[in-house]
Phi, psi and omega in degrees: 000330181292338181280343186300310179301320179296319178296318180296322178295318178297319178297319180295322176295319178299312179298325178294320177297316180297317179301310181296321181293319180293320185285335183247335184289343177309322179302323185289341181242327177292319183296309177302324180291329177286324182287328185305303179298328177297313181293315182298319183281321184285320183269334190091152188296327182288315179294320174300320177298325176297319177295315180299320179296315179296321178293325179291326174293314179299330181295332175299319179289328176297315179296319180297312183286337176292320176057024180078008184293333177298345175251307185291316180290324175302315180300317179297310182300320183298332185263351178233014189297341178281347182253102185299323180294318178294321178298316178298320180295316178298315181302308184296319179299312183295316181298314179299315180298316182294324177293318177298318178292328176293323177295321176297317180298320181295322179295319179295317179297318179301318179296319178297316182294331179278319190269333187256117184303321182296318179288321181297327181296329180236046187299327181296322181301317184284328175293319179295319178297328182293337178303324179296329177297319178301318180296319181288329177296319184284331186280117184273063180305317182302326179288315178296321179296311182297326179277356183055049177235057189283346179296330179290326176299315181293319180296313183292306183297315180299317180296316182291322176294322177299317178296320178295322179297317178300316179297322177298311183297328182281316193256336181272115186243334187211170186296333180290351180263027182294329177294320178296319180300314179295323179297320178294316178298315182292326178294325177298320177294318181297317179299317178302315181295314181298308182297316182297319181293311180298315181298317183297319180299318181281321184293320185256010175053052182287128175271104184283128180203166177279117183287157177291153177301320181298321178292319179296318179295320180295320180294319177298315180297318182296327183268358190299308185294325177287329174297314179301318181296311181292323177297320181293327180296337179296336180290337178243011172237279181297325185295337181295317176299312181300313182293321177298318178296319181288320189263332186237355175101167185295323182298312178296324175298322179296316177299313183294317180298318180299314179294320181295321179295325175294318179296317179294326176298318177293320176299329181298341177298333182268346183303318178302322181289311186289325178292325180284327183285324188304305178297329179294316179295318178299319179295317178296316183296331177291339181257319186204116178300318183297314181298319181298316184291321177300318179297317181298320180298319178294318182295321183301320183291306186282336174291318179300314179296319179298320183284338182292330184297305180296330178296313179297316181295320179295322178296316181290326186252026184301319183295307178296325178295318180297318180296319180297319186279311190262334180082232187298333182264026185300328183301332179291339191249346185300315179295325176301311181297322181288323179292328183266357182300322180291348189297319177306318179290312183296318181289328174299315178297316179301319181298315180294318182290316186273296186289314187277345183241304187295318182291309180301331181267016173076024183256034182300320182295318177297318178297318178301317180296320179299314182291323181295312181294319180295321179296318179293317177296322179295319180300314179295314181297317181298315181301316178298309186287329177291322174301322183283315190219028173055227183299324180295323177298321178296320180297315178298319179299313182301312181299315182298313184293319180295323177294320178297320181297318178301316180297318180293319179296315182301312182294322180296317177295319180299318180296333178269006179077020180253094182264109187289328179273308182198167177122174180288161176265117185287176180289149178304139177227172173242165181298000000 
């Protein structure tokens, strides 16, 4: 009974985080969806495809510099957030590591621009896209998540994206201004990172200092398996835009990227819930395995039902949505939208099984293996299907791999005695 007031307080904080995220996070997804048809029509599908290709290359560096910290560091912060000194130590370790990884990324990009003719021909485009990497390195999303103060994420990110959108509508007039368009988009990310980092230091009273080597090594080790997991996911998410651009050309990359952004926008409806739940589940798991699993079981049902709605609507309204986004070339995209329509539902289920269950219950290694195998399989499948059918082949590959991942996660949890729908709670295990 003594735990009841504490649990009720935690539940109220969780609901408060979800409320703030839903009320403010809309800017983070409504704005890109509003900008998308503007860019496609104003720049043309091929120039838009060039931007999407450059952003997909930059996304590899985002994944590398993130190093899984949005999961591993969030988990650490959630469990020590009452200790300001420990929070400061985690913050400083993560920031130093991310800066070092960014330096490595810059060196790799420079080598690509020098050695690869395709990249060298449009070197300015890729440098401008890299500015967004700097912004993501600076923005401490993992800190806000771990402290369960997500309203600030929405306020900062939403405001900066709104500013970038206004600049796009005002200054981008024709296809030849595609570099300006990308510069505005990347600058919005950079502004988000700078403002978010400065605000976090003052809001959470971070004591900035140079961390010990032992602490840096421990932070790297703690994030390794999640880094492998997140890096592997790029092979069946980000790599598809990149592969379509390489194998089928900029126009096909533009079609695929446009459809993918709509799907991600619909997936974004669940981001406020999943971002708020993750630190809460980790906090519960640190106190009681039983309480955490009961919470996950409740979450699985209503998150699944909530995610099913946008998937059904996108499948039914694929033709008008494609016309709205792509315009005169909508016929090229209708099948893409229909093949990708189930993804919001499938990825929501995957999030509950993997991020919200496997990680808090110490199954990071198993999750990492699932993602590595899926990433390798996706790469092979995508190359074959893109050669056969361009962007549509990539859509089929994404849907297939995501479905396989859900099945593997479900089976892995079952083997560990973790029944997400019902059943007994198995003995504690490790990854």
